[in-house]
N, C-alpha and C positions, 0 to 999 in steps of 0.2 A: 745408667749412662753417666760417665763422669763429666763434670763441667770443665770446659777448656777455657782458660783465662784469655788466651789470644782470640778465641771466637768471640767471647763477650766484649773484648776491647774493640774489635773491628766492628761489631754490631752497633755498640754504643757510638763510636766515631761516626759511622754512617748516618745514624739517626739524629744525632745532636750537632753535627756540623753541616747542615744544609747550605746551599749557595748563599742565601741571605746572611747567614751567620758569618760566612767568610768575609763579607764586606766590612765587618767591624774590625778586621784584622788589616785594615788598609795600610798602616805604616809598614808593616812587615811585607805585605804583598806588593807594595810599590818597589821596595828594594829588590824583592825577588823577580819582579816583572821587567825591571831595567835590562838585565842581561839576555832576557828571552824575547823581548819585543812584545808582539801582539798574542803570544800564546795565553790562552785562558787557564791560569793556574787554578782558578776556582773549580772549573769543570774537570781539570786533570785530577785535582784532589778528590772530587767526588768519585770519578772513575776508579781511582786507586783504592779508596775505601770500600766501594761496592765489590770490586774484584776480590780484595782480601777477604771480605765478609763471605762471598760466595764460596771461595776456596775453603776457608775455615769451616763454614757451615756444612760443607759437603759431608763431613762425618756425621753431623746431626741428621742430615737428610738420609743417609744410609741407615741410621739408627731407627728413624721413624718408619722407613720402608720395611725394616726388618720386623718391627714390633707390630706394625699396623695400628689402626685407630684404637681398637680394644686394648692392645698391649700398652700404648702410650697412656690411655686413661688409667689403666691398672698401675703403671709405673708412677704417674703423678699422684694417685691415691696413696701408694706406699710411701712415697717421699714426704707427702704431707702428714701422714700418720707418724712417720719416723720423727719429723720435726716436732709434732705435738707431744710425742713420747719423751722428747729431750727437755721439755719444760720442766722446771723444778718440782712443782706440784705433781704433775703426771708422772715424772720420773720416779717419785716416791711410791706411787700406786703401782707402777711397772715392777719395781723391786719387790714389793710385797707379793705380787702375783708370781714372780720368778721363784721367790723363796718357797711359795706354797707348792709350785710344780716340782721343785728340786727336793723336797723333804723326803719323799718316799724313795727317790733314787739315792739320796745320800745314805739312808738306812741300809739299802741293798749293798752299797760299796763299803761303807765303814762300820755298819752295825752299831754296836755300842761302844765301839773303840777297840783298839788293838793293844792287848796287854804286853805284847812282845815288842812294841814299837821302839826303835832306836833312832833318835833324832840327831844325835851327835856321835861322832867316832869315839870309841872308848880310848882312854889314855894309853892303854896297853892293848896290843893285838890279842885276839882270842886264839886258843889252841885249835888246831886243825879239826880234832875230833868234836869239839863243841860246835864249830861252824857247820860241819856236816850233819850233826844231830839236829840243829835248828832247821836246816834245809830239808832233811828228811821228814821232820814234823810238818813242816808247811806243805810239802808236796804230797805227803800221805793223804791229807784232808782233801786235796784236789783230786787225787787219783781215785779216791773212793767213789766220786760222782762221775768223773770223766772217763777214766781208764776202764773201770770195771763195769759200768752200767751202759755208757754210750748215749745217754740222753742229752748230754751237754754238747752242742755244736760250737766249736772253737776255731773253725777254719783249718782244722788239721784233717786232711782228706784221706789219710791212710790210718790203719790201726796204730795206736801208740805203743804197742808192744809187739815183739816178734823179731825175726831174723833181720828185716830191713833196719829197724831201729837199733839193733845191736851193732850192725855194720856202721850206721851213721855215727854212733857214739864213739866207736873206736877211731874212725877217720878224724873226727873233731879233735880227739885227744892227740892224735899224731901231729896235726897241723895247727894246734892251738897257738904256738908261738911262730907266726909267720905274718908277712906284710907284703901285699901286692905292689907297693911302691918300689920294692927292691927285687925286681925280676932277675937281676944277676945273682942274688943270694938264694932266691926261691924260683928257679926256672920251671919246676914241676907245676907250680900254681899257675904260672902264665900259661903253660901248656893245657891245663885243665880248662882254664877260662876260654882259651881260643876254641877248644874242642866243643865245649858246651854250646858256644855260639854257632859253630858249624852244624852241630846236630839239630839245633832249633831251626836254623835257616832251612835245612833240608826237609824238616817236618812240614814247614810252611811253603813247600814247593818253590823255593827261591832258586834263581839262576846262579851260574857260577860267580857272577859279579855281586850278587846279593851279599850284604854284610850285616854286622850288628855290634851291639855293645852289651856287656853283662852288667846288670844292675841290682840294686838291693830289693827290688819289688816292683809291682805294677805302677805304683804312683811315680817312682823315679823314671820308669821307662816311658810313661805318658808325658811326664814333664820334659824329658829330652826331645820326644817327638814335637811337643808344642814349640820348644825352643828352636828346633830346626826350621819349623814352618815360620816362626816369627822372623828369623834371620833371613829366610827366603823372601818373605814379604818386603822386608826393609831393602833387600837388594833390588826389588822391583819399584822402590820409591813409595811403598805404603808405610807411613809412619805408625799407624795403629792397626795391624792386621786383625782379621776376624776369622774365627773358626765356627762352623755350623755343627750342631749336634742335636740329637733327640733329647727330650726331657727325661729319658730313661738312661742317659749317659752316666757313667761312674763319676762321683764327686771329684775324683783326682784331676779331671780335665778342667773343672771349675777352679781348683786350686792352682793348677798350672797356669791358666789364663790370668789369674789374680796376680801371681808372682811375676809373670813376665809382661804384664802390660798389654795382654791381648783381649780383644773384645769377643765374648762368647754369646752367640745367639742359640737359645734352646728352642727347638721346634717341637711343638706338641704332637704326640702320637697317642692313639687310643684304640678302642675296640674296632673302630672302622678300618684301621690299618693293621689290625692283628698285633698292635703295640710294637711294630717294626718301623724303622725309619725308611721311607720310600722316596724315590727320586722325584716324584711329582710334588711332595711336600717341600723338598729341599730347593726345587727349581725357583720357586718364587722369591727365595731369600738370597739368591745369588746376586751380589753386587761387586763393584770394582775393588772392595777391600778385603774380599774373601780369599783366604790362602789355603784353607783345608776343610774338608768334611770329615767329621769324626763319627765312625760307626762302631757297632758292637757285635761280637761273635762269641758267646751270646751276651745279652743284657743280664745284669744281676737281679733286677726286680722280677723279671718274667722268664728268663731263659730263652729269649727270642733272638735269633740271628737276623740282623737288619738285611735289607735287600742290596747286597753289596755289589753284585754284578751290575745292577741298574745304576747304582751310585758311582761305580767305576767308569761307566760310559760317560755319565755326567761330568765327573772330574776331568777326564781326558778332554772332553769337548771344551771345557772352560780353562784347561791348563792349570789346574790346582791340585793340591795333594788330596789323598784319601787315606786317613789313618784308620786302621782296624784294631780295636781293643779286644784282643783275644786272651786277655789276662785270666779271666775266669775259665774259659774253655780251652786254655792252653794244653797241648798234648792230647787231651780227651777228644776234642773235636776232630783232630787230625786222624786219630786212629778210628773214630767212628766213621769218618769219611772213607777210609781205606776198606772198612768192612760193609759198606753200603747201608749204615745205620742212620743216615741223616736224610731229612726231607726239606731242604732249603737250598738257596742259591749258593754257589761257590763263594768263598770268603777270603781265600789267602792269595799268594802271589800268582796263582792261576788266573786271577782277574787282572787284565792289563792295567786298569786305573789304580789299583792298590799300590801306594808308594811306601807305606811303613806299616808294621804290625808290632804290637806289644804282646808278649806271650810269657806268662808266669810258668816257671818250672816247679814252684813251691806249692802249687795247688794239686792239679791232677798228674803233675810229674812226680809227685810225692817226695820231693826233696824237702830238707829242713827249711824253715823260713828265712828268706832273705836272698832269693835268687830268681832273677827275671831276665828277659832278653828284649831289647828293642832292636828290630830288624829293619834295614832300609833296602829298598830295591836298588837305589842309586848311591854309590859311595860318597857322591858329592853332598848328599843330605847328611850323612853321618858326620862328615867333616865340618858341617855348619854348627855342630853341637860342641866342638872342641874349643877351649879357651887357653891358648898358649900365652904364657907370660915370658917376655924376653928382656924386660927393662928393669927388673928388680935386682936388688943386691944378692939375692940367693941364687942368681943365675937363671938358666932356662928351666921352665916348670910347665908341665902339662899332664893331666890325667885324663883317662878315657871318659869318665862320667862325672857327676856332680860331686862324688866323694873324693877325698884325698887318700889317706891310709885306709886300707881295707884288710881285715884278717883273712888269710887264706883258707881257713878251716871251712867256712861255709861254701866256698867254691869247690873245695876238695870233696866234701860229703855229697854235693850235688852231682859231681862227676861220678862218684862211686855208685850213687843211687841209680843214675840212668843206665850205667853199665849193668847193674844188678837186674834191672828189669828187662833191658834189651827190647827189640821190636815185638817179639812174641809176648813177652810179659806185659807190655803196654797195651797190646791188642786185647789180651785176655781181661785186663783190668777195665778197659773202656767198655767191653761187652757187659761186664758185671754191673758197671755203673748205669749202663743204658737199660738193663733188665730192672734194676731197682727203681729207675726213673718211671718206667711204665707201671710198675707195681703200685707206686704211690699215687700216680694219677688215677688208676682204677679204684684204689681205696678211697680217695676223696670223692669221686663221682658217685660212689655207692652210698654215701651218707647224704640223706635228704636235707636240703637247706644249704649245702655246700657245693661248690663246683670249682673245677680247674678254670682259672680266669681266661686263658687263651691257649692256642696251640703253642706249647713250649717245646723248643727243639732240642734242648740238652740241659741236664744236671740241675735245673731249677723247677720246682713245682709251685706256681703261684695259686694261692687258694683264695677264692672270693666267696661272697654270700650275699644274696638279695634278702635273706631273712634275718641273719644274726649281725650283730656288731662284731666284725672280725677281730677287733682289738680285744673284745671281751673273751673271745675264744683263745686268743694268744695268751691273755692273762691267766686264764684257767689252766691252760697247758703249762705255763710257767710255774704255777702252784704245785703242779705234779713233777716238776723237775726238768721239763723241757725248756730250752732257750732258743726260740726261733725268731728269725728276722721278720720285721713287718714293714710295709711300704704304704705309700699314699698315691693318689691320683691314678686309679681309684684305690681305696683301701684294700690291702691284701696281706696275707700271711704267706711267708716265703720259706720253702723247704729246700735246702741246698743238700744234694745227695752226696754222701761219702761212702767210703768202702764198707762201713758197718751198717749202713741203713737197712740193707736187706735182712739183717739179723734181728732188727728190732721193730719191724713193720707191724707185727701183731699187737705188741704192746702200745705202739703209737696210735694204731687205729682204735684200740679200746679206750684210750685216754681221750681221743678226739670225739668218739661217740658219747663218752660220759660228759664231755664239756658241752655239747650241744643239747643233751638231755637236761643238763642242769639249767641251761639258758631257757629251755622250754618251760621249766618248772619255776624259774626265778627270772622273769624278764627284766626286773629292775636292777639286776647285777651290774655294778660299774667296774671297768677295768682299773688295775692299779699299776704302779711302777712305770717302766718305760712305755707299756701299751697305753697307759692312761695319757701320757704326753702326746703320743701319736693320735689318740682319739679326740684330743682337744685342739689339734692343729688347724682344722678348718675355721674354727671360730677365734683363734688366737692371733693377735697382730704379729707381723713379721718381726718387729722390733723386740717383742717378748720372746719369740722363739729363738732369735739369735742370741739373746742374753741367756736364755736357758742352755743353749748348746755351749756357749763360751763358759758358763758357770760350771757345766758338767765336766769340761776339760780341766778346769781349775781343781775341781773336786778329785778327779783322778790323780792329779799330780800332788795330792796332799796326804798327809798321815794324821789320823785322829787317835790320840792316846786314850786308853781306857781310863775312866775316872776311878781314882783309888778310893 
């Protein structure tokens, strides 16, 4: 909760300027009283200060109501710990702990250094053949593990080789030199963009008036949704709007709220709710500053579709927005619904209270990375995201999204990809993912000591254990070449199902059994790498964790030369 200087000022004025103190200001007061006769300015001043304090503290009241007693105590504890960690001596200890945590991660990113690192541009350009040779050498090492084996999960949901990829590569080449800012020069790209939006809206069961925007990915889609609700809140006189979400929400909504000055309340969900956001949990958090409920279809940690029909009724009753994050399940969930493969509430524009949906085409839509749609039930919501500039020297300027210039190649390949699949192709693909999803759940439940954490509705299999440290399991699988996501609250290992997962299930099951057998024989084993960081999180101060994460990003953005 941010500190509001105006709030503090009003509170201080109310506390430090009581009626008796006002009498010490008699020379000024006498001059002020003369025009007003018998009006008691002292009392008026008190009333004014109290009123301003109450109005300004209204936001604090909302915050305390949202968090509850336990949440406020936890917040106070975190802030005290953060202050303590900023002290010079303690800061040194924190830095040493951070360095210790990052050491193993640095080795995994940089190894012993890169002997081919180029930190400065060469004086003369390199020949085309030499550049391609370097690229082929670099990509060949990656392809040996990723393309050939399939153990490495890299957020590419389709096979990285084959007819589809050949088509995408050719389309990229054709539209490499294009710019969406110049629709008069590249009208075909504008057409592809509009048609992609139309296809997505229809997949989401939108009406004729339902509209959308094509973005660079789920994060930008969610950010534009958050922006429209912030503007909607401001139009209603809410200076700092609030969005409600489950603690299973994707981090992109946290980033959006941070960027746009929106308050985010995370509502805990757990085994008792099936890890789904339910209306009864949301209802107690509804206050006058709430402008939107954020729901997922499905969640990334657990593959759970929130109770969106119930949330839609709640949103309609309160006159607020309901955004559905369908980025992970985009296209897949729509075609599972069509084939009767889903066991959850409706989640798209069939639900009257749903006002916006973000849907990625570059996941289960199988397009190349960089394509998502944010769809709005009401065109007025979409218009709230526009930022027209009319008073600059460059003349009139407006773009549909947060981006300015955009290459048309990513749009063209997405258009080609969706035409390549068609309705029947996507239905077949969704059925294959669904079968693989069931296979992996059965495989997990067949291993003693492991279990599927909850009823997962689509594409994600969350693995939990009451016997083993699940981060140790993840670490052992990583040693065998698998890279799987891990989560917390509660600890879990997350399997995200892609097109090739049904081909490697036997190898995965064998390695998973070997991992738990090893832990039975070696109970003292400690996880390493990223899994070790997750394992240490429950006992690590938030300030340290934040520093670890920031340092991790710094590390990714750096080059380490090999020592000669």
